[in-house]
LUMVO-19358 format. One line per 5 residues: for each residue x, y, z of C-alpha. Coordinates in steps of 0.001 Angstrom, whole numbers. Each point is the difference from the previous one (the first is absolute). Example, Ala and Ser with C-alpha at 12.3 -4.5 7.8 and 13.67 -1.06 7.14 Angstrom:
residues 2
12300 -4500 7800  1370 3440 -660
//
This chain:
residues 332
82192 100727 140175  808 3699 -1170  712 743 -3884  3843 336 1152  419 -3529 1367
-2112 -1673 -3195  2453 1444 -2405  2597 -1121 2089  -1210 -3433 175  -545 282 -3567
3424 1032 -1113  1746 -2430 2772  -1806 -3114 -2071  1540 1219 -2998  3348 -267 1163
1261 2575 -3034  3054 2410 237  -185 3909 711  2573 2610 -651  423 3030 1639
1831 2511 -1909  705 2770 2870  2007 -2548 1701  1871 2981 1992  -3305 1196 1389
-581 -589 4094  -3378 -538 -684  337 -2772 -2968  3071 -1910 1716  -2577 38 3263
-2709 -1354 -2135  1937 -2990 -1980  761 -880 3636  -3887 -666 656  -757 -1317 -3337
2105 -2479 97  -781 -1154 4006  -3071 75 -813  374 -2068 -3136  -2240 2374 -2434
2682 -436 -2528  2556 -3269 -285  2848 2377 -989  900 3767 631  2310 1860 -2059
1199 3870 982  1935 1755 -2839  2940 1997 782  3369 345 1194  536 -2969 2030
2351 2051 2708  -2773 2775 136  -2802 -2382 663  1957 -2298 2552  1262 3558 1817
-3894 1281 145  -1035 -3259 1427  2652 -185 2323  -537 2957 1531  -3865 -661 411
634 -3551 1388  -1583 -1318 -2976  715 -3557 -490  1027 -772 -3962  130 -3833 23
-1831 -1370 -2930  -343 2966 -1754  1375 784 -3481  2164 2691 -715  972 886 -3662
2066 2647 -1112  -928 817 -3598  3270 1393 -663  1697 -3058 657  -2874 -2574 -527
1121 -2821 -2507  -3185 900 -1835  480 3425 -1095  1124 -1133 -3698  -2940 -1920 -183
-2234 2197 1148  1532 2650 -1980  -453 -1676 -3319  -4130 -214 737  46 3739 946
1609 495 -3089  -2830 -1998 -2175  -2739 1672 2020  1437 4038 -602  1738 -517 -3105
-3103 1812 -2073  835 2899 2219  3738 266 -735  1593 -2166 2987  3066 -1348 -778
1657 -2998 1752  2721 2251 1471  -2841 2160 1436  -2414 -3224 1337  3289 -1236 1824
171 2845 2029  -3819 1337 255  -637 -4167 1111  1337 883 3602  -2061 2353 813
-2245 -1799 3231  -3190 407 -1852  677 -1138 -3057  2092 -2769 1413  -3158 -1580 1754
-2512 397 -2893  2495 -1737 -1929  81 -2781 2622  -3913 -183 -108  177 -80 -3984
2245 -2865 353  -1711 -1910 2534  3114 548 2113  -2328 1497 2844  -4096 -421 -535
-637 3360 1062  1354 3370 1050  -769 2679 2189  1722 3604 639  -1270 3577 433
1379 388 3494  2814 2752 -1054  -1180 112 -3689  -2697 1789 -1531  -2926 -1738 -1670
1243 1527 -3284  3480 -2000 139  -1417 -2926 1176  -2756 283 -3221  2761 715 -1899
2082 -3406 235  -3317 -2161 235  -935 1425 -3235  2890 -175 -1692  1223 -3487 1160
-3034 -1992 1620  -2533 1683 -2380  -3549 -723 -231  -1811 -2769 -403  -1463 -1191 -3387
-2674 1781 -1339  390 2906 2568  1386 3450 -1154  -67 1805 3450  941 -932 3741
-2370 1436 2932  -144 -658 3500  -2573 -1284 2578  -756 708 3843  -1457 -3428 1726
-2249 2378 2936  -904 -2341 2635  -3018 2044 1649  -2029 -1511 3322  -3583 56 -2190
37 -3561 -632  -3415 -91 -1935  1487 1997 -2785  2496 -990 -2759  2047 -3301 1252
-800 -171 3546  1152 3647 102  2552 -299 -2085  236 2532 -3534  2902 448 -3093
336 3544 -579  1578 876 -2982  1667 2023 -1376  1502 2052 2919  3471 421 -1116
930 -354 -3281  -2184 1425 -2914  -1121 3890 643  -2495 594 -2995  -565 -3591 -1387
-1667 -303 -3242  -2734 -2339 -793  2271 -2580 -993  2644 603 2669  -2886 -166 2381
-1593 -3521 -1672  3652 -1193 1146  -277 1086 3270  -3263 -1547 220  1200 -3210 -1066
3280 215 1625  -2196 708 3631  -2074 -2820 -910  2685 -2468 -347  1447 1204 3256
-3274 -1022 1566  145 -3455 -832  3947 340 1441  -614 1791 3267  -3622 -488 1426
-359 -3588 -1876  -3292 1271 -1432  -1618 578 -3693  -442 3773 -805  -2799 1670 250
1859 3594 -1926  -1701 3077 488  1225 2670 -2486  -641 3079 2722  -1589 3662 -1145
-1876 2518 1441  -3076 -1295 -2244  -1666 -3147 35  -1237 -1519 -3388  -741 3491 -1545
-1066 2096 2801  2069 2821 -1510  1524 615 -3148  4045 905 -217  2985 -960 -1962
1885 -1508 3056  -3191 -2504 381  192 -529 -3515  3741 -1245 577  -1084 -2268 3043
-2368 -1933 -2113  2206 -298 -2836  2451 -1590 1857  -2470 -2237 1798  -1184 -916 -3676
3755 -677 -1210  399 -2591 3172  -3098 -1684 -352  1195 -879 -3760  3741 -902 724
-1182 -2179 3190  -3464 -1484 257  1171 -1807 2734  -29 2938 2026  -3467 1538 1758
378 3500 -703  -2762 3091 -291  501 4046 -11  -541 2873 153  -976 -903 3804
-151 2850 3192  1673 -1860 3192  -2637 -767 1796  -1938 -1236 -2878  3384 -2490 -419
-124 -1266 3409  -3051 558 1757  -2793 -2652 -766  -2988 2024 417  1115 3233 -1651
1505 -2541 -2973  -3465 -1563 -397  -1375 3825 133  2149 1540 -2549  1282 -2831 -2055
-2850 -2590 68  1318 -2129 -2964  3810 -406 696  1485 -2792 1471  2927 1982 1520
-2020 2904 1708  -66 -601 3816  2326 -2830 -110  3224 1411 -1121  3258 -1154 1360
2536 1967 -2535  -433 3733 86  1341 1487 -3508  692 3629 743  -284 2809 -3242
3455 1543 845  2968 25 2172  -1637 2945 1880  -3164 -1894 1273  1833 -3375 441
3047 1332 2366  -2821 2329 2060  -2581 -2687 170  2938 -2745 1156  1082 2271 2665
-3272 1725 1359  -1336 -3956 419  3004 -637 1727  476 3152 2265  -3755 477 704
-991 -3649 -129  2868 -1219 1738  402 -2408 -2630  3161 -2092 -831  1851 789 -3147
2114 -2033 -1869  2030 809 -2759  469 1821 -2866  392 -3177 -1533  1678 -1 -3606
-2498 -1881 -2585  -102 -571 -3277  3797 -1085 -350  1207 -3189 -1372  1754 -1100 3161
-980 1184 3768  1829 3228 1075  -1117 2185 2405  427 3740 1226  567 1527 3728
-337 3003 1216  3182 1584 1350  -1548 413 3495  -584 -3991 154  264 -1430 2986
1375 -3341 407  -2378 -1599 382  -1645 1824 -3131  2860 -1582 -2035  -674 -3796 1437
-3717 795 -621  238 1113 -3816  2644 -2779 -568  -2575 -2581 945  -2251 1634 -2575
2548 -20 -2612  916 -3494 661  -3621 -939 427  -327 868 -3993  3032 -2749 -955
-3068 -2582 295  -570 221 -4062
//
């Protein structure tokens, strides 16, 4: 069974509600039909002008039976959502009138549905930038208690079944924080470790990566990595982590035992925490393009409730799989 199939099955078993804010976007409408037909969500909601959604569906022979369409500007929930939004942003000077007008933005509306549990997951980004999706999520869903920063991960599925979790790894952060501080890097490691338990259904062995292994070099960049690992160990002793480790020492048993013989993670890592966004983004794309690995994501992590961002070049199947992965996080 592929990773995508596992996520679809897991989501289907939870029977949750999914909101798709980009309801007038063709790929999103197509995906909504597949998500409902495959039982990935018990209920799928598209946001947008009802006539516009129906016209696009009709033009492309997509059956909307069973799919709910909500026009935020006409919804009976507009005042309730606006009042909640006012409470969340009044410290920023947001008035009730401004909140009433702003909450009809589909991304804000979808985030509010998730916040108030009218839906359990939101997926967007097919026609909106990552920045816009993140702004709505930060303002309304917010990060989970004890977490200051949101980040992202990719689930990388390779044919190297003797490494990671049957060849699969969590790569983080690959899409969100360009130059993380030690504190941010520790939170990235924490979130990625939790993602390992959710998506790979395995206990994390988390490696903080560097160009050095256990003092083989000296540099402030290495100090940041080791400080991040220490912060995570202090905050979450339930997470097995180590660093700094070079990539080969982290995942190859023979090299790990040679370069870091006293490490419980070296040679066994299934979560790879990259020191910055340069290395994370380049790393996942190298593995994807040169090694032929399947890359699932980016999945946003660290938020209080499940929300995911799509690439604007995504396919219909990308939306379906990302929706399944996002819904799978609703288990807690």
